[in-house]
Phi, psi and omega in degrees: 000330175298318176294322180295315180296315180297317179293327182295322184262003180232330184258082178278175179296326178293322177295316179296320178296321178294333177271014178064030175261126186277068179280312177249342182277162180288152179091186180087174179271173184294320184292345177282344185276353177252143182288147177303327178297329177295317178295316180296320180291320176298322177295316179296319179294321179294318177295328179294327181285347182267021179281194193300323184283342185087169184301315183295315181295320180293317179296319179299318181291320180299312184280338174290331176275340182223077185290333181291340178293332176297320178296319179296315180295326178294317177296321178294324179294320176300319179295321178296319179297317179297317181296320180291319181295319180276003177057050176250159180299121183266354176292342179298314185278349177283306180291323187280319189241335179271323180302317180301319182288326176295319177298316180296318182295325178286316182298323182291340180270350183274135174289170184298325180295323179281341177280340185300316175297328178293320178297316178296323178295322178296312178303313185294312183293322179291320178294324176298317178295322179295315179298316178296327177296317175298318181298314180295324183290313185278331180271337183076009180251125180265125181293314180245124179302135179283117182235147172237090187073238178271354186267128175266122182273124180245159178077017180262119182275340184290139180285155177227339181055226180264004183269000168093319185215143181303320181291323176296315180297316180294325178293317181291315179295322177298317177296322178296319178296317179297322178296319178294323182287316189271345178227087183299341181296343178297320179219085188300319182298121184294326181290344176263320186291316182297312175298326179294318178296315180296319181296317180284325180294320179293334179292340177297334175290327178284324179283337171078023178270101182294318182298313180295318181298312182295319180296315180296315179296323179294317179295317178297321177297318177296317179297316178296322178295315178296323179293323177294321178295319178296321178295321179291336178272005172108014179291137180284143178216131180299144181298317177299324179294321178295317179297317180295320180296319179295316179297319180294319179297315179293319179296318179297318178298318179296319180294320180296315180294323178294319179295320178293322180292326179279349179075028183293321185248033179295326180298319180290319181294327178293336179292337177283338178257329179224100186267009176057043175086008181293319178295322178294325178295322178291324176294320178294331177298316179289331179284344184297321184295335182289349181271000182245150173280162181296323180292335175283325184282344182293310181246005178103131181284177179293127182301327179296317179293324178297315180296322179295318179292323177298318178294323181291324182269002179079029181251046182292334183270002176123164177270116189273054173195124186296316186290317178295318179296323178294320178296319181292323183278312190249348183094165185292320184296310183287336174293318177296320177296318179295320178296319177297319178295319179294324176297317177298319180295316180290328174296319178292322176298316181295324181293331183258010184234169178287164180301341180294349183294338182296326178293321179293318179297320177299317177297320179298316181295318180294319178296320180296329182277348188236005181209177179296317173045238188275003180280351176241176182284109178199179181241026184294320178296323176296324178296318177296320180295321177297315179300317181291314185292324184270321185265339184235051178286154177289129182285131179283131178283131179276122180264126180291139180295140181292135179270122180280121180252123179284136178289142179296140181276122180280145180293339181285337181274354180277128180294152182294000000 
């Protein structure tokens, strides 16, 4: 699992393409079409089944503890049957939808001691991506060429680091920031956690993800507002913590004004006023469905016709909405089944995670509604699942040991 986590946050599709591995490009062998994290996770899951109970006993115990996963796997199986019958590439639904559940099933079986190296790997790989994002933004040199399939994207100022795409990078870093804010136990020292949050939050300007940036700032603002209301209602706060919070707020304000005055993040701010056709692309996404008949949308239209319409409407880089793209690829029936399965999966994630998981789920839904996200072949959903499973586990309540109280001895029970 350590290899799987490391590969998930460092080996993006752009990195594999740069290494001449045909993951998204045409050609190559079958084994090149699956992500390395999928192989590592399958190996970990297979080793997990070889424990004392044996494969049947382990599978029985896993699904008896997580019955909603059966509904998700059943919906995924229907989707697999449709893809095979229509002779479409089925590796898309393996990396995108099967890998996350395998990762979750393995992570839930690991004790806290075995998760600790995975947590350190997550911190390290995300910080490496953040540092590389700053380097690409300020130097103008991209370490890994930004590719979308066979197409090399040029003239893009947004950083991508090792995560493959600016929107993917901003979504993962945004989820990491929310986890640090909402669960302080991830990094208990306050003098370390606050600079870490600020360092990663500012990198969202370099990655250029407007949706992730606005969502993270809105959640942080809500958390700060509720905390202010609690303080006004009489909540106790240590004096050193109050002094540190005031100093951090003033320092953050000074840094933000200095950055704006120097024009460091002018490129990101310009995207809010001039998005270079991004809004028109989203409008064309909603207009795409009107070009199909109802009988085509039930089980999915012809892929050749879909590609032709995408080129005609200027959607060469993908359909920037998960639900619309799913309807176009798999049809309305299988999209509804997939949505039902994903709801069951997220309910199971929420049941096994801390309350902070709701902010991550909200970010996932917003990203799915505003970008290509999980509608194409990628491992972004698996990345979110790793963050939730490793950084936001449900805290076990400590039950105090029962105190044995001896019953008073009655004088009548004492023998004469």
